[in-house]
N, C-alpha and C positions, 0 to 999 in steps of 0.2 A: 615509376608512377608519377604522373604529372600532378603538380599542386598549383592551385590558382588562388590569388587573393580574393577576399570577399568583403564588401561593405554593403549594408542595406541602403544604398543610395542609387536610385535608378539612373540619374543623369551622369554621375561619375562612373558607375559600372558600365553604363551604355557607351561612354566614351572609350573606355578601355576595350570593350567588345568590338567596337568599330575599328579601332586601330590594330586589334589583335596584339596589344602590348600592355601588359599589366605591371611593368617593371617600376614605374613611378609610384603606382598605388602601393606596391609592396614596400618600397623604400619609405613611403610616408608612414605606413603602419608600423614597420619595424623601428622607425625613427621617433615614434611616440607622437606622430602627427594627429592621431585620433584620440579623443578623450574617452577613455574606457572607465566604467564603474570599477571593474576588476579585470585582471588578465593573468595569464601564466604563459611561460615560454617553454618551448621544447625543441631541441635540435635546430636552434636558430629561428624558429617560427614563433609568432605571437598569436595567441588565442584569447580573445576578450569579449566582453559584452558591455553594453551601455543601457542604462535604465533611465527613462524619462517619464515624468508625470504627464498623463493625458488630461489637459485642462478641460476640454469639452466634456468627456465622459465623466470625469470627477465632478464637474458641476452639476450634471444631470442626476447623479446618484448621491451627491452630498458626502463623498468619501474619496479616499486616494485610489486612483486607477492608473496603472503604469503600462508602458510599452517596453519590451526587452528586445534590443537588436544586437546582432552579433558582428564581430570584426575579426577576420583572420588574414594573416599575412600570406598563408599558403595552406590550403586544405584540399585533400583529394576527394573527388566524388565517388571513388571506389572504396569499398571497405578495407580498412587496414587496422589490425589489431592494436598497434601502438597508438594510432590516431584515436581509436575508440576509447582507449584508456585516458588519453589526455582530455578528450571532450567530456568524458564522465567526470573527471576532476573539475573541469570547468562548470559543468552543470551542477555539481555539488556546491560550488560557490554561488551559483544563481539560486539554488534552493535555500542556502543559508541566508542570503539576502532577503528572499521572500518570506522565510520564517521570522526574520527579525523586523520586518516592516509590513504590518497588516495592510491588506488592500486587494485589489483585483488586478491581475496581471495578464497581458497579452504577449506571449512569446512569439516573435516572428522567425520561423524556422526555415531557412533556405532548403528547398525540396531536393536539391541535388547533392547535398552532403549527408549521405546515408548514416555516417557515424554520429552525427549530431542528432538525428532522429532516434538512433538506437540509444544514445545518452539520455534523451528525454524519457524514453520508455523505461530505462533502467533506474532513473532517479525519482520519478514522480508516479503516484498512483491516483492522483486526483485531477488529471487533465481533462479538458473539454475541447474536443476537436470542433473548430468553427469554420472549416472551409479554407479557402486560400485565393490568392490573386496571382495573376501572370503579368509580367512586364514585357512589352513588345516595342520594337523600333524599326525605323526604316531610315537609311542614310544614303545620300548621293544619287537618288533616283527622283526624277520628276514623274508625276502621274498625270494621266489625262483628267482634265477637269470634268467633274460629274455634276450635271445640273438637269434633272429630269423635269423640273417644274418651273423653269424660268425664274429661278430665285436669284437674288443678289447676295453674294457672299463677300463680307467686308469686315474690317476692324471697326467696332463701334466707337464713336467719339463720346465725350462726356455728356454732351447735350442729348444724344440719342439714348444713352443709358438712363439718364434722369427721366426722360419722357416716358420710357417703357419699363421702368424698374418694377412696377406692380405686375405687369404682364410676364416679365421674365421670372419673377418670384413665383407667380401662380403656376406657370408651366413646370417649373422645377419641383415644386411641392407635389404637383400632380404626377410627374414622372416617377418620383421616389415613393409615391404612396404605397405601392405594392413591392417596393424594394426589400429584399431579404438578405441583409448583410450579416457579418460575423456576430454582431450583438443581438440580432434576431435569432440566430441559431442556438446561442447559449441559453439554457433554461434559467440561468441566474439573471441575465440582463434583458431577456426578451420583453418584459412588460413595459420598459421605457426606451426600448431601442429606437422607436420612431423619433423620439425627441433628440437623440444623439445626431441623427442625420439631418433633422430639421434645424437644429442649432448650427451645424456645419454649413448648411445652405444659407441660413439667415446671415451668418458671419461673412460668407463669401459674397452674398448679394449686397451687403452693406458696404463692402469694399470695392464694388465693381468699378467705380470711378477711378480707382487706383490700380486696377488690374487691367491686363490686356484681354479683350473679349472679342471673339469672332462671332458674328451673328449671320444667320440666314434670314433674308428679308424678302417679303412679297407685299407690294403695295404699301410700303413703309413699315408694315407690322412685322415683328420678329416671329419667325417660325421655330427657331431654336438658337442655341448658343453654345460655345465652348470657351471656357477660361483657360488661359495658359500661364505657365511660368517659363522663363527663358534663362539659360546659362550661356556661358561662352561656347559651349559645344552642342547644346540641345534645346529644343523647344518641347515643352511637356503639356499635353492636354490634361487638364486637371478635373474640372467639373463640367459636365455637359448635360443638356436637356433639349428635348424637342416637344413641341406642343403635341399632347397625345392625339388630338384630332387631325394632326398634319404628319403623322409618322410615315405615311406612304408617299410623301413628297420627295424623298431622297435628300432631305436637309442635312441629316447627320453625315452621310457619306460625302456630300458636297462640301461641308465644312472641314472634314478631316483631310480630303484632297487638297483643299485650299491651304491648310496648315502644313501638309507634307511638302508642297511646293514653296511655301513661305520659308520653311526651314532649309530646303535644298538651295534656295537662292543665297542663303547665308552660309552654305557649306556646313549646316548643322543637322543633326539627327532630329527626327520627330519621335517622341516617346510617349507611351501612355500605359495605363494598367487597368485591369478589370477582373472581376471574379472568374473563377474557373468555369462556372456554369453560365456565364453571359455569352452564349453561343452566337447570338445575333450580332453583337458588337464585334466579337472576334471574327465572324464571317465577313463583316464589312472591312475590317483591318486586313484580313487575308486577301480579299479581292484587290486591295491597294498595295499589297507587297510587304506589309509589316511582318516581322518575325519575332518569336519569343526568344528572350535571352536569359531570363531567370524568373523564378516563381517562389512563392512563399506560402507555407502552412501557418495558419493562425491557431495557436494552441493556448487556450485560456486556463488560468488557475485561480480559483476563488480562495483567497486567504483573508477574506474580510471578517470583521467581528460585529457587523451590524446586519440587521434584517432589512435595511433600507433597500437593498438590491433585489430582494425576493418578492 
């Protein structure tokens, strides 16, 4: 039964996926290279989790909100009785931590590790299923430039971003106005969910001069943009928006094609993520050759002691 390392880090896991070599990741995990809140070992493997405070969500609700991510040096995606026992023990540690620290928790559960899902079901009775996201990438392939509306696709400089910051913010808020993310799905957090994404957008937009931003431009005006992060192995598309009145211009596909080729020139992958139900974006990615390489279920647990969230 093949066992694979797992960390909830799309750039690092994507690099391993492209190389088809997870040995260095496993060595880093078994050597203590990842900071785990708690962990246990079994048959030479490390099974751990890391809990961090979500500053944005905590600020919106005025209480502690946390994200739980998992770290495994080797886990099988097939059911194994011994592995299920170990992951149930690990999940008991997660529960003990949650019971001891009041707040609202988002457990990011890798969808391919069935025994971890079984451990969640065996340990908790108060979970809230809040959908999930898929991570996709492309590496080593140039794609045909797509430009159906004679747009200019480019990296924006500081002056351009300053000039059009209000327009970029406006199109972003308009694009996310009907967005239904994990905090909209939860009945606990739905009333203020819009503020979570609005804060994230505002923070991103305020930092645009320090981020790398690709824009689709026509007659000097922005039609859309994509912000990126870049590591030694990958370029990640993070936040994107297109002017709702210009969505049939092909701006989004043109920008993603541009970024795929930008990454390929550097022998890097292009990586991005979206919700399971965002079929339009996934359709664009599929047409350009991106492939899924892992996905996450968002499982929420409300252990708060305040009515502020309701």
